[in-house]
ZAMARSE-704786 format. One line per 8 residues: number of its first residue (from 1); their letters; for each residue x, y, z of N, C-alpha, C. Coordinates in nm, 4 decimals. Layout:
BEGIN
NUM	a	X:Y:Z:X:Y:Z:X:Y:Z  ...
***
This chain:
BEGIN
1	mdaaeifk	6.1453:5.4339:4.0282:6.0322:5.3811:4.1047:6.0532:5.4110:4.2534  5.9561:5.4836:4.3161:5.9726:5.5178:4.4570:5.9288:5.4011:4.5455  5.9477:5.4182:4.6774:5.9232:5.3096:4.7726:5.7779:5.2621:4.7696  5.6829:5.3579:4.7561:5.5410:5.3214:4.7550:5.5066:5.2372:4.6318  5.5632:5.2751:4.5171:5.5385:5.2000:4.3937:5.5976:5.0596:4.4017  5.7185:5.0506:4.4588:5.7833:4.9203:4.4749:5.6993:4.8305:4.5638  5.6527:4.8852:4.6787:5.5708:4.8076:4.7721:5.4439:4.7581:4.7042  5.3791:4.8470:4.6268:5.2547:4.8115:4.5582:5.2785:4.6976:4.4586
9	kvrkieik	5.3884:4.7064:4.3841:5.4191:4.6041:4.2843:5.4569:4.4723:4.3508  5.5354:4.4797:4.4581:5.5733:4.3591:4.5323:5.4489:4.2888:4.5849  5.3573:4.3680:4.6424:5.2345:4.3115:4.6986:5.1495:4.2446:4.5906  5.1415:4.3078:4.4738:5.0638:4.2540:4.3625:5.1231:4.1202:4.3161  5.2542:4.1155:4.3035:5.3221:3.9926:4.2607:5.3068:3.8833:4.3666  5.3163:3.9229:4.4945:5.3023:3.8267:4.6037:5.1656:3.7586:4.5992  5.0600:3.8377:4.5857:4.9237:3.7845:4.5846:4.9040:3.6900:4.4663  4.9509:3.7321:4.3488:4.9314:3.6513:4.2277:5.0112:3.5211:4.2334
17	trglsnqi	5.1374:3.5305:4.2714:5.2253:3.4143:4.2614:5.2068:3.3141:4.3752  5.1595:3.3594:4.4910:5.1300:3.2643:4.5995:5.0274:3.1617:4.5525  4.9210:3.2085:4.4882:4.8167:3.1190:4.4395:4.8653:3.0312:4.3259  4.9449:3.0885:4.2358:4.9933:3.0133:4.1209:5.0891:2.9023:4.1604  5.1634:2.9220:4.2675:5.2589:2.8187:4.3088:5.1856:2.6894:4.3438  5.0677:2.7018:4.4057:4.9869:2.5823:4.4365:4.9307:2.5199:4.3098  4.8886:2.6051:4.2171:4.8301:2.5565:4.0914:4.9339:2.4800:4.0085  5.0561:2.5318:4.0047:5.1600:2.4706:3.9219:5.2076:2.3377:3.9782
25	fsgqyhsi	5.2252:2.3335:4.1087:5.2806:2.2122:4.1681:5.1740:2.1138:4.2165  5.0524:2.1618:4.2408:4.9394:2.0762:4.2804:4.9743:1.9793:4.3930  5.0513:2.0273:4.4898:5.0846:1.9454:4.6053:5.1930:1.8429:4.5787  5.2514:1.8419:4.4582:5.3512:1.7410:4.4219:5.4931:1.7979:4.4229  5.5129:1.9052:4.4944:5.6409:1.9781:4.4916:5.7607:1.8871:4.5160  5.7620:1.8171:4.6299:5.8804:1.7394:4.6633:5.8991:1.6180:4.5719  5.7893:1.5597:4.5237:5.8037:1.4436:4.4363:5.8683:1.4822:4.3034  5.8486:1.6086:4.2621:5.9091:1.6559:4.1379:6.0611:1.6581:4.1487
33	fkgrgmaf	6.1099:1.6825:4.2688:6.2545:1.6889:4.2900:6.3053:1.5653:4.3639  6.2260:1.4593:4.3650:6.2660:1.3352:4.4323:6.3961:1.2837:4.3716  6.4849:1.2408:4.4558:6.6128:1.1917:4.4078:6.7151:1.3015:4.3971  6.6700:1.4255:4.4024:6.7608:1.5395:4.3960:6.7946:1.5884:4.5361  6.7021:1.5614:4.6294:6.7297:1.6015:4.7667:6.7463:1.4783:4.8537  6.8218:1.3833:4.8052:6.8417:1.2590:4.8779:6.9860:1.2486:4.9261  7.0034:1.1996:5.0456:7.1376:1.1842:5.1025:7.1713:1.0360:5.1161  7.2950:0.9980:5.0834:7.3395:0.8596:5.0958:7.3300:0.8140:5.2410
41	sevreyqy	7.2751:0.6937:5.2623:7.2582:0.6419:5.3973:7.3521:0.5236:5.4235  7.3386:0.4156:5.3432:7.4201:0.2958:5.3648:7.4092:0.2064:5.2420  7.4834:0.0926:5.2454:7.4678:-0.0076:5.1401:7.4072:-0.1334:5.2012  7.3326:-0.2069:5.1203:7.2765:-0.3356:5.1636:7.2776:-0.4278:5.0430  7.2536:-0.5566:5.0663:7.2519:-0.6536:4.9578:7.1367:-0.6243:4.8619  7.1645:-0.6463:4.7360:7.0631:-0.6252:4.6317:6.9473:-0.7229:4.6511  6.8251:-0.6732:4.6338:6.7058:-0.7569:4.6407:6.6284:-0.7433:4.5099  6.5578:-0.8489:4.4744:6.4810:-0.8471:4.3498:6.3869:-0.7254:4.3470
49	gddirnid	6.3906:-0.6518:4.2366:6.3049:-0.5343:4.2226:6.3754:-0.4042:4.2535  6.4962:-0.4099:4.3120:6.5711:-0.2874:4.3397:6.6145:-0.2206:4.2085  6.6287:-0.0910:4.2130:6.6727:-0.0144:4.0971:6.8213:-0.0401:4.0740  6.8549:-0.0983:3.9578:6.9952:-0.1327:3.9318:7.0848:-0.0093:3.9202  7.0233:0.1086:3.9003:7.1038:0.2310:3.8936:7.1677:0.2648:4.0278  7.1151:0.2051:4.1348:7.1690:0.2327:4.2683:7.2744:0.1311:4.3134  7.3132:0.0417:4.2229:7.4162:-0.0567:4.2602:7.5478:0.0142:4.2912  7.6091:-0.0224:4.4026:7.7423:0.0278:4.4381:7.8445:-0.0697:4.3796
57	wnvtarfn	7.9053:-0.0324:4.2706:7.9922:-0.1246:4.1977:8.1218:-0.1534:4.2733  8.1684:-0.0595:4.3517:8.2914:-0.0833:4.4292:8.2704:-0.1926:4.5339  8.1599:-0.1807:4.6088:8.1292:-0.2799:4.7121:8.0942:-0.4137:4.6471  8.0212:-0.4076:4.5366:7.9840:-0.5297:4.4647:8.1078:-0.6077:4.4190  8.2064:-0.5356:4.3661:8.3297:-0.6005:4.3195:8.4082:-0.6607:4.4358  8.4069:-0.5928:4.5481:8.4841:-0.6373:4.6643:8.4279:-0.7676:4.7213  8.2940:-0.7798:4.7249:8.2317:-0.8979:4.7869:8.1770:-0.9983:4.6846  8.1936:-0.9658:4.5560:8.1494:-1.0542:4.4487:8.0011:-1.0874:4.4594
65	hpyiktfe	7.9258:-0.9884:4.5039:7.7807:-1.0037:4.5208:7.7200:-0.8635:4.5112  7.6071:-0.8476:4.4428:7.5539:-0.7116:4.4230:7.5034:-0.6443:4.5515  7.5477:-0.5212:4.5690:7.5020:-0.4366:4.6789:7.4497:-0.3059:4.6196  7.3510:-0.2471:4.6856:7.2994:-0.1184:4.6373:7.3108:-0.0127:4.7464  7.3173:0.1111:4.6999:7.3178:0.2252:4.7914:7.1738:0.2562:4.8309  7.1534:0.2880:4.9570:7.0212:0.3328:5.0015:7.0306:0.4797:5.0396  6.9184:0.5486:5.0225:6.9169:0.6934:5.0438:6.8045:0.7312:5.1382  6.8240:0.8408:5.2060:6.7189:0.8998:5.2888:6.6903:1.0391:5.2351
73	eereltvm	6.5624:1.0740:5.2302:6.5284:1.2068:5.1809:6.5748:1.3120:5.2812  6.6452:1.4101:5.2304:6.6908:1.5172:5.3186:6.5709:1.6009:5.3613  6.5833:1.6603:5.4804:6.4699:1.7336:5.5369:6.4355:1.8570:5.4545  6.5316:1.9113:5.3846:6.5044:2.0337:5.3101:6.5846:2.0362:5.1808  6.5319:2.1101:5.0854:6.6023:2.1358:4.9610:6.6563:2.2782:4.9628  6.7516:2.3042:4.8773:6.7954:2.4407:4.8522:6.7628:2.4719:4.7076  6.6890:2.5792:4.6867:6.6524:2.6236:4.5524:6.7296:2.7511:4.5204  6.8015:2.7482:4.4093:6.8740:2.8667:4.3631:6.8085:2.9199:4.2355
81	llidvsgs	6.7895:3.0509:4.2314:6.7342:3.1175:4.1135:6.8453:3.1978:4.0472  6.8802:3.1626:3.9241:6.9800:3.2369:3.8483:6.9045:3.3287:3.7530  6.9074:3.4585:3.7828:6.8225:3.5549:3.7139:6.9045:3.6389:3.6158  6.8695:3.6303:3.4891:6.9341:3.7090:3.3838:6.8782:3.8514:3.3869  6.9640:3.9485:3.4169:6.9202:4.0885:3.4238:6.9825:4.1707:3.3109  7.0237:4.1049:3.2021:7.0855:4.1744:3.0896:6.9832:4.2579:3.0135  7.0324:4.3461:2.9282:6.9471:4.4424:2.8583:6.8437:4.3805:2.7672  6.8708:4.2646:2.7097:6.7778:4.2044:2.6130:6.6453:4.1638:2.6764
89	nefgtkna	6.6419:4.1497:2.8074:6.5184:4.1080:2.8748:6.4192:4.2219:2.8955  6.4584:4.3429:2.8575:6.3657:4.4554:2.8651:6.2692:4.4550:2.7469  6.2901:4.3630:2.6535:6.2096:4.3567:2.5319:6.0794:4.2819:2.5545  5.9729:4.3328:2.4915:5.8431:4.2663:2.4975:5.7452:4.3399:2.4090  5.6683:4.2682:2.3288:5.5803:4.3342:2.2318:5.4318:4.3109:2.2581  5.3984:4.2202:2.3494:5.2557:4.1895:2.3699:5.2169:4.2090:2.5163  5.1956:4.0962:2.5881:5.1437:4.1027:2.7252:5.2415:4.1645:2.8241  5.3708:4.1307:2.8084:5.4686:4.1734:2.9084:5.6085:4.1660:2.8486
97	tkeeyite	5.7035:4.2265:2.9180:5.8428:4.2128:2.8775:5.8965:4.0799:2.9312  6.0082:4.0365:2.8764:6.0722:3.9140:2.9261:6.1108:3.9330:3.0732  6.1544:4.0517:3.1061:6.1937:4.0839:3.2433:6.0788:4.0635:3.3411  5.9585:4.1082:3.3026:5.8416:4.0940:3.3894:5.8030:3.9470:3.4073  5.8133:3.8696:3.3015:5.7828:3.7271:3.3124:5.8851:3.6557:3.4010  6.0113:3.6907:3.3854:6.1160:3.6315:3.4689:6.0875:3.6603:3.6161  6.0473:3.7836:3.6464:6.0173:3.8238:3.7844:5.9034:3.7396:3.8422  5.7952:3.7247:3.7667:5.6796:3.6508:3.8172:5.7106:3.5020:3.8351
105	iaavlafs	5.7771:3.4426:3.7377:5.8089:3.2999:3.7469:5.9045:3.2747:3.8635  6.0022:3.3631:3.8807:6.0948:3.3494:3.9937:6.0192:3.3570:4.1258  5.9209:3.4464:4.1335:5.8417:3.4603:4.2559:5.7588:3.3346:4.2825  5.7014:3.2761:4.1776:5.6255:3.1508:4.1918:5.7139:3.0411:4.2497  5.8328:3.0253:4.1932:5.9256:2.9217:4.2392:5.9705:2.9480:4.3825  5.9948:3.0742:4.4136:6.0403:3.1099:4.5484:5.9327:3.0805:4.6523  5.8079:3.1185:4.6253:5.6990:3.0922:4.7190:5.6745:2.9423:4.7350  5.6892:2.8665:4.6258:5.6722:2.7214:4.6339:5.7755:2.6608:4.7280
113	aiqnndkv	5.8987:2.7085:4.7179:6.0064:2.6584:4.8037:5.9810:2.6926:4.9500  5.9428:2.8157:4.9748:5.9201:2.8599:5.1127:5.8039:2.7847:5.1766  5.6980:2.7612:5.0983:5.5820:2.6882:5.1510:5.6182:2.5441:5.1878  5.7268:2.4948:5.1301:5.7734:2.3592:5.1618:5.8944:2.3609:5.2549  5.9141:2.4751:5.3207:6.0190:2.4898:5.4214:6.1604:2.4702:5.3658  6.1801:2.5103:5.2412:6.3108:2.5006:5.1783:6.3785:2.6371:5.1724  6.5072:2.6339:5.1501:6.5839:2.7575:5.1387:6.5826:2.8070:4.9941  6.5912:2.9394:4.9786:6.5974:2.9995:4.8452:6.7098:3.1021:4.8410
121	gviffsnq	6.7881:3.0968:4.7341:6.8920:3.1960:4.7111:6.8839:3.2464:4.5685  6.9499:3.3576:4.5410:6.9427:3.4182:4.4075:7.0806:3.4619:4.3604  7.1051:3.4397:4.2311:7.2230:3.4955:4.1645:7.1725:3.5821:4.0495  7.1921:3.7139:4.0602:7.1598:3.8042:3.9503:7.2832:3.8146:3.8612  7.2639:3.7946:3.7301:7.3798:3.8011:3.6417:7.3497:3.8743:3.5115  7.4523:3.9392:3.4587:7.4503:3.9971:3.3245:7.5658:3.9284:3.2517  7.6666:4.0069:3.2114:7.7877:3.9417:3.1608:7.8883:3.9200:3.2735  7.8413:3.9485:3.3968:7.9163:3.9169:3.5178:7.8164:3.8979:3.6317
129	iekfippk	7.8637:3.8553:3.7475:7.7739:3.8366:3.8618:7.7413:3.9739:3.9200  7.6126:4.0088:3.9180:7.5694:4.1409:3.9661:7.5411:4.1395:4.1164  7.4809:4.0307:4.1647:7.4480:4.0234:4.3071:7.4216:3.8778:4.3459  7.4625:3.8424:4.4671:7.4386:3.7072:4.5199:7.3661:3.7187:4.6525  7.2490:3.6570:4.6609:7.1734:3.6507:4.7860:7.1795:3.5060:4.8338  7.2534:3.4770:4.9404:7.2678:3.3384:4.9885:7.1332:3.2778:5.0269  7.1187:3.1465:5.0119:6.9911:3.0804:5.0426:6.9530:3.0889:5.1896  6.8268:3.1233:5.2134:6.7698:3.1297:5.3483:6.6234:3.0896:5.3402
137	kgtshilr	6.5627:3.0699:5.4559:6.4201:3.0407:5.4653:6.3435:3.1669:5.5050  6.2117:3.1580:5.4959:6.1264:3.2613:5.5543:6.0611:3.3550:5.4548  5.9400:3.3990:5.4891:5.8630:3.4886:5.4027:5.9325:3.6227:5.3853  5.9909:3.6762:5.4914:6.0577:3.8064:5.4803:6.1732:3.7983:5.3814  6.2408:3.6835:5.3785:6.3506:3.6632:5.2832:6.2966:3.6633:5.1398  6.1817:3.5975:5.1189:6.1209:3.5924:4.9856:6.0792:3.7322:4.9406  6.0204:3.8089:5.0305:5.9772:3.9439:4.9949:6.0970:4.0328:4.9614  6.2090:4.0084:5.0281:6.3314:4.0815:4.9926:6.3740:4.0465:4.8504
145	iirelvdf	6.3669:3.9171:4.8167:6.4041:3.8717:4.6826:6.3141:3.9360:4.5774  6.1825:3.9397:4.6050:6.0894:3.9992:4.5083:6.1159:4.1488:4.4926  6.1470:4.2168:4.6039:6.1816:4.3602:4.5941:6.3029:4.3797:4.5041  6.4011:4.2917:4.5193:6.5209:4.3009:4.4348:6.4850:4.2747:4.2881  6.3990:4.1766:4.2637:6.3573:4.1453:4.1268:6.2858:4.2642:4.0625  6.2013:4.3299:4.1402:6.1214:4.4415:4.0890:6.2063:4.5646:4.0609  6.3030:4.5904:4.1464:6.3740:4.7188:4.1397:6.5250:4.7038:4.1189  6.5685:4.5908:4.0648:6.7127:4.5697:4.0505:6.7690:4.6568:3.9387
153	ktqnqgtn	6.8802:4.7228:3.9686:6.9490:4.8084:3.8709:7.0801:4.7409:3.8320  7.0826:4.6878:3.7103:7.2024:4.6181:3.6653:7.3127:4.7176:3.6289  7.4361:4.6752:3.6485:7.5509:4.7597:3.6150:7.5968:4.7363:3.4714  7.5599:4.6225:3.4149:7.6042:4.5857:3.2808:7.4861:4.5338:3.1997  7.4969:4.5430:3.0677:7.3851:4.5051:2.9812:7.4057:4.3725:2.9082  7.5288:4.3196:2.9055:7.5584:4.1966:2.8320:7.5094:4.0721:2.9029  7.5317:3.9559:2.8390:7.4891:3.8274:2.8955:7.6048:3.7286:2.8964  7.6226:3.6598:3.0097:7.7200:3.5507:3.0179:7.6611:3.4423:3.1074
161	vgeslrfl	7.5864:3.3508:3.0452:7.5215:3.2428:3.1190:7.6257:3.1544:3.1868  7.7358:3.1287:3.1155:7.8406:3.0424:3.1685:7.8981:3.0936:3.2991  7.9144:3.2255:3.3104:7.9700:3.2850:3.4326:7.8780:3.2600:3.5518  7.7474:3.2702:3.5298:7.6512:3.2471:3.6399:7.6554:3.1018:3.6857  7.6706:3.0095:3.5901:7.6756:2.8668:3.6232:7.8045:2.8306:3.6952  7.9159:2.8923:3.6549:8.0436:2.8681:3.7240:8.0365:2.9203:3.8673  7.9729:3.0352:3.8852:7.9569:3.0917:4.0200:7.8723:2.9978:4.1059  7.7631:2.9466:4.0494:7.6772:2.8514:4.1215:7.7574:2.7305:4.1670
169	tnaikkrc	7.8346:2.6727:4.0761:7.9134:2.5530:4.1063:8.0114:2.5771:4.2201  8.0725:2.6950:4.2216:8.1733:2.7256:4.3237:8.1136:2.7732:4.4558  8.0014:2.8461:4.4493:7.9467:2.9101:4.5695:7.8567:2.8179:4.6517  7.7832:2.7281:4.5852:7.6872:2.6418:4.6549:7.7467:2.5022:4.6657  7.7871:2.4649:4.7853:7.8569:2.3375:4.8059:7.7606:2.2190:4.8086  7.6463:2.2374:4.8744:7.5486:2.1283:4.8861:7.4640:2.1217:4.7583  7.4294:2.0013:4.7179:7.3477:1.9840:4.5972:7.2173:2.0620:4.6094  7.1822:2.1341:4.5042:7.0599:2.2145:4.5061:6.9854:2.1977:4.3745
177	tafvlsdf	6.8640:2.2511:4.3711:6.7889:2.2632:4.2459:6.8048:2.4074:4.1992  6.8595:2.4250:4.0796:6.8906:2.5594:4.0300:6.8105:2.5890:3.9032  6.7308:2.6952:3.9079:6.6549:2.7399:3.7912:6.7293:2.8557:3.7251  6.7589:2.8405:3.5962:6.8211:2.9504:3.5207:6.7111:3.0160:3.4391  6.6750:3.1406:3.4745:6.5689:3.2133:3.4050:6.6332:3.3172:3.3142  6.6245:3.2933:3.1835:6.6973:3.3754:3.0881:6.6354:3.3624:2.9492  6.6691:3.4571:2.8595:6.6322:3.4400:2.7196:6.7397:3.3604:2.6457  6.8504:3.3319:2.7150:6.9603:3.2518:2.6606:7.0117:3.3067:2.5276
185	mdkkfdea	7.0215:3.4406:2.5212:7.0829:3.5055:2.4051:7.2345:3.5028:2.4246  7.2884:3.3833:2.4278:7.4298:3.3664:2.4607:7.4755:3.2303:2.4093  7.6056:3.2149:2.3991:7.6624:3.0863:2.3599:7.7850:3.0574:2.4458  7.8471:2.9455:2.4175:7.9716:2.9059:2.4846:7.9529:2.8788:2.6344  7.8354:2.8269:2.6713:7.8182:2.7866:2.8118:7.8002:2.6353:2.8232  7.8375:2.5631:2.7153:7.8208:2.4167:2.7107:7.8871:2.3485:2.8304  8.0146:2.3775:2.8489:8.0906:2.3101:2.9543:8.0406:2.3491:3.0929  8.0116:2.4782:3.1105:7.9682:2.5275:3.2417:7.8372:2.4642:3.2857
193	iqiannkh	7.7430:2.4468:3.1931:7.6130:2.3900:3.2309:7.6254:2.2399:3.2560  7.7166:2.1742:3.1839:7.7406:2.0315:3.2060:7.7970:2.0078:3.3460  7.8962:2.0874:3.3830:7.9593:2.0744:3.5155:7.8585:2.1072:3.6254  7.7816:2.2150:3.6062:7.6836:2.2562:3.7070:7.5770:2.1497:3.7273  7.5316:2.0872:3.6171:7.4254:1.9870:3.6288:7.4763:1.8543:3.6833  7.6053:1.8307:3.6730:7.6624:1.7117:3.7361:7.6618:1.7250:3.8880  7.6791:1.8476:3.9366:7.6830:1.8732:4.0807:7.5444:1.9036:4.1367  7.4659:1.9780:4.0610:7.3325:2.0211:4.1046:7.2264:1.9683:4.0078
201	dviairiy	7.1023:2.0059:4.0324:6.9907:1.9750:3.9423:6.9533:2.1056:3.8734  7.0014:2.1251:3.7510:6.9812:2.2513:3.6797:6.8595:2.2410:3.5883  6.7735:2.3420:3.5951:6.6538:2.3500:3.5115:6.6554:2.4834:3.4387  6.6372:2.4811:3.3069:6.6385:2.6041:3.2272:6.4956:2.6510:3.1999  6.4690:2.7770:3.2305:6.3411:2.8393:3.1949:6.3739:2.9476:3.0915  6.3430:2.9191:2.9661:6.3793:3.0115:2.8594:6.2615:3.1017:2.8256  6.2792:3.2319:2.8456:6.1749:3.3305:2.8190:6.2062:3.3977:2.6852  6.1071:3.4021:2.5958:6.1308:3.4690:2.4681:6.0043:3.5392:2.4203
209	daretvlp	6.0214:3.6317:2.3251:5.9095:3.7071:2.2691:5.8825:3.6573:2.1273  5.7554:3.6506:2.0897:5.7188:3.5996:1.9575:5.7848:3.6796:1.8464  5.8025:3.8094:1.8675:5.8608:3.8963:1.7646:6.0077:3.8637:1.7396  6.0722:3.7944:1.8331:6.2129:3.7594:1.8160:6.2330:3.6445:1.7177  6.1264:3.5712:1.6878:6.1406:3.4521:1.6035:6.1449:3.4851:1.4547  6.0837:3.5977:1.4155:6.0777:3.6366:1.2739:6.0997:3.7878:1.2626  6.1781:3.8286:1.1624:6.1981:3.9710:1.1362:6.0832:4.0187:1.0474  6.0002:4.1116:1.0965:5.8833:4.1537:1.0184:5.9225:4.2441:0.9008
217	digltkfk	5.8408:4.2424:0.7988:5.8617:4.3279:0.6813:5.7972:4.4634:0.7082  5.8760:4.5553:0.7627:5.8238:4.6890:0.7966:5.9100:4.8001:0.7373  5.9842:4.7653:0.6313:6.0642:4.8660:0.5622:6.1948:4.8984:0.6338  6.2479:5.0156:0.6016:6.3743:5.0594:0.6619:6.3490:5.1015:0.8064  6.4135:5.0337:0.8988:6.3852:5.0532:1.0418:6.5141:5.0600:1.1221  6.5139:5.1458:1.2238:6.6313:5.1554:1.3122:6.6128:5.0617:1.4310  6.7111:4.9762:1.4525:6.7102:4.8838:1.5650:6.8213:4.9214:1.6624  6.7960:4.8949:1.7896:6.8975:4.9190:1.8921:6.9277:4.7887:1.9645
225	daetgqni	7.0551:4.7537:1.9728:7.0972:4.6361:2.0485:7.0951:4.6732:2.1965  7.0038:4.6107:2.2711:6.9852:4.6463:2.4126:7.1086:4.6157:2.4962  7.1938:4.5250:2.4501:7.3091:4.4844:2.5302:7.4355:4.5631:2.4970  7.4448:4.6128:2.3725:7.5635:4.6917:2.3353:7.5322:4.8401:2.3221  7.4016:4.8730:2.3072:7.3618:5.0117:2.2880:7.3799:5.0597:2.1453  7.4244:4.9733:2.0562:7.4515:5.0109:1.9178:7.3226:5.0228:1.8375  7.3104:5.1307:1.7585:7.1963:5.1499:1.6687:7.2351:5.1087:1.5273  7.1430:5.0474:1.4568:7.1697:5.0055:1.3195:7.0421:5.0158:1.2370
233	wvdtsnpa	7.0553:5.0656:1.1133:6.9411:5.0714:1.0220:6.9345:4.9413:0.9428  6.8148:4.8829:0.9364:6.7964:4.7555:0.8674:6.6812:4.7675:0.7676  6.7046:4.7237:0.6439:6.5988:4.7213:0.5432:6.5248:4.5883:0.5556  6.4193:4.5879:0.6358:6.3457:4.4634:0.6623:6.2622:4.4188:0.5431  6.2475:4.5054:0.4422:6.1713:4.4655:0.3233:6.2541:4.3761:0.2307  6.3833:4.3666:0.2572:6.4731:4.2841:0.1762:6.4604:4.1370:0.2194  6.4141:4.0483:0.1311:6.3984:3.9064:0.1669:6.5291:3.8419:0.2144  6.6409:3.8834:0.1561:6.7709:3.8263:0.1954:6.8030:3.8619:0.3403
241	trkiyenw	6.7684:3.9840:0.3812:6.7930:4.0280:0.5187:6.7094:3.9460:0.6168  6.5825:3.9263:0.5802:6.4946:3.8486:0.6680:6.5415:3.7036:0.6762  6.5951:3.6522:0.5652:6.6453:3.5147:0.5637:6.7682:3.5006:0.6530  6.8552:3.6011:0.6506:6.9743:3.5993:0.7369:6.9324:3.5939:0.8833  6.8317:3.6755:0.9177:6.7831:3.6759:1.0564:6.7220:3.5406:1.0918  6.6432:3.4847:1.0000:6.5801:3.3541:1.0245:6.6860:3.2459:1.0476  6.7907:3.2491:0.9668:6.8989:3.1512:0.9820:6.9698:3.1673:1.1163  6.9908:3.2934:1.1560:7.0556:3.3195:1.2855:6.9707:3.2661:1.3999
249	fnenenyl	6.8403:3.2922:1.3940:6.7515:3.2473:1.5010:6.7495:3.0945:1.5085  6.7373:3.0287:1.3921:6.7322:2.8822:1.3904:6.8627:2.8202:1.4371  6.9735:2.8842:1.4027:7.1043:2.8357:1.4477:7.1139:2.8410:1.5998  7.0651:2.9508:1.6577:7.0678:2.9644:1.8036:6.9751:2.8626:1.8695  6.8577:2.8388:1.8088:6.7645:2.7391:1.8609:6.8283:2.6004:1.8628  6.8943:2.5654:1.7530:6.9588:2.4343:1.7437:7.0719:2.4208:1.8449  7.1465:2.5302:1.8634:7.2553:2.5288:1.9618:7.2014:2.5007:2.1015  7.0967:2.5732:2.1403:7.0395:2.5571:2.2741:6.9834:2.4158:2.2929
257	kkvfiksg	6.9148:2.3652:2.1908:6.8571:2.2304:2.1991:6.9662:2.1264:2.2231  7.0760:2.1373:2.1485:7.1873:2.0425:2.1632:7.2509:2.0523:2.3014  7.2706:2.1756:2.3485:7.3341:2.1964:2.4793:7.2496:2.1356:2.5905  7.1183:2.1605:2.5889:7.0310:2.1105:2.6952:7.0218:1.9577:2.6920  7.0147:1.9001:2.5716:7.0070:1.7540:2.5612:7.1375:1.6906:2.6086  7.2494:1.7420:2.5612:7.3796:1.6847:2.5968:7.4074:1.6925:2.7465  7.3684:1.8033:2.8092:7.3957:1.8229:2.9520:7.2904:1.7585:3.0413  7.1792:1.7114:2.9822:7.0729:1.6496:3.0602:6.9894:1.7476:3.1394
265	vdvakvrt	6.9852:1.8714:3.0930:6.9108:1.9768:3.1634:6.7675:1.9846:3.1113  6.6703:1.9808:3.2031:6.5299:1.9995:3.1658:6.5065:2.1455:3.1303  6.4168:2.1683:3.0318:6.3927:2.3062:2.9884:6.2443:2.3295:2.9627  6.2001:2.4509:2.9962:6.0654:2.4962:2.9614:6.0801:2.6246:2.8802  6.0089:2.6313:2.7685:6.0101:2.7523:2.6851:5.8821:2.8303:2.7125  5.8983:2.9566:2.7485:5.7836:3.0401:2.7855:5.7823:3.1643:2.6964  5.6714:3.1853:2.6263:5.6586:3.3017:2.5382:5.5810:3.4117:2.6098  5.6224:3.5352:2.5898:5.5656:3.6462:2.6683:5.4202:3.6780:2.6349
273	dedyvkpl	5.3689:3.6274:2.5213:5.2280:3.6524:2.4892:5.1399:3.5334:2.5264  5.1967:3.4394:2.6024:5.1215:3.3217:2.6459:5.1299:3.3062:2.7972  5.0332:3.2347:2.8526:5.0321:3.2078:2.9961:5.1507:3.1178:3.0308  5.2283:3.1559:3.1320:5.3470:3.0758:3.1661:5.3142:2.9544:3.2534  5.1909:2.9445:3.3017:5.1552:2.8318:3.3894:5.1632:2.6990:3.3144  5.1079:2.6931:3.1940:5.1031:2.5669:3.1196:5.2417:2.5085:3.0910  5.3380:2.5859:3.0362:5.4705:2.5260:3.0125:5.5410:2.4820:3.1398  5.5167:2.5515:3.2511:5.5776:2.5098:3.3775:5.5140:2.3809:3.4283
281	vnlfkrre	5.3816:2.3720:3.4202:5.3126:2.2498:3.4621:5.3601:2.1311:3.3780  5.3712:2.1513:3.2473:5.4174:2.0437:3.1585:5.5597:2.0010:3.1925  5.6450:2.0982:3.2244:5.7830:2.0671:3.2627:5.7864:1.9756:3.3847  5.7114:2.0115:3.4877:5.7149:1.9348:3.6119:5.6430:1.8004:3.5981  5.5436:1.7930:3.5097:5.4801:1.6637:3.4826:5.5789:1.5693:3.4172  5.6593:1.6206:3.3242:5.7612:1.5376:3.2576:5.8623:1.4857:3.3584  5.9016:1.5720:3.4502:5.9990:1.5310:3.5530:5.9387:1.4237:3.6431  5.8143:1.4456:3.6827:5.7496:1.3508:3.7743:5.7310:1.2142:3.7081
289	arl	5.7023:1.2162:3.5759:5.6794:1.0911:3.5045:5.8046:1.0061:3.4955  5.9212:1.0689:3.5046:6.0469:0.9965:3.4931:6.0894:0.9321:3.6256  6.0258:0.9754:3.7351:6.0709:0.9279:3.8672:6.0069:0.7952:3.9038
***
C-alpha cells in the first residue's frame, strides 16, 4: 500500500469513526469509566448512605469506628489499546476481515478518548510485543495510531495474549483502561489477565467470524493455518471431523467465558458480518448500570 492509499484509508476511517464514537458513548464517556479514573483523597467518618465498599478497614480498626475512603476524579484517563496483529485476524468471509474490524473499533475508542482530553497508547502484539506507542494526547497522535493500524507489518504470525497483558502491567504504572482487541485464539493467559485487571481496568473486545463457529460440509478441502503457515487437507464431509471441530470451538468458548468471569473482565463479542456498534453500546450500558 503506497502513501496515497494509506492516507485515503486513514481519512475514510477517521470520518467514519469520529461520528461513531459519539453514537456509541452518547455523551456518557466518563461515567462509563467512573471509579476507574479516581484518585484517593482522604478518609472521613462513615455516614449513613455511604458505600460500604469504600470503608478503610485499617483506620476503622485503629479508631474502633467506621471510616471511609473518599476519592476525587482524576482530570484525565489513560486508554491503552492492545491490538492483536497475528495471522488469524486476516480471516473474514462476509463484510470484513477481523483485522479490519479491529482497526475500526480501535479508531472509535481512540477518538472517544481524545475528544475527552485523555491519553491513548497502543501495544501491537502477536506471539511477542511487536510495537509500543506510549500514551499521548492530540489528534495528530491519533492519526499516527490509525496509520499504524492500517499499514502495520507484523514480524510474527502467532498469538500470545498473556505476553501483551504482562507488558501492559509492567509498562503502564498509572491505572488505565485497557481494551484488548483480539480473536482470542489463544490459551494460558488466565493469570496474566487477572493480574492486569487487578492493576488496570481491562476490557476484552473479541472479534470473530461466523464461519469459525461451524466447519461447513464442502468435501475434501485444503486449509492453511494463518499463524503457522501449515497446509492440511480436511474431509469436511465426514461428520466425525465436523464434530471434532465443533467440540474444539465449544471448548475454547467455555475457556474464554471462565477466564473473563473469574478475572472480572468485561467482554463484548463482535461478529464480522454484524454491525459492531450494538455490542459496544450494550457493553458500555452494562458497565454504566453497575455504577
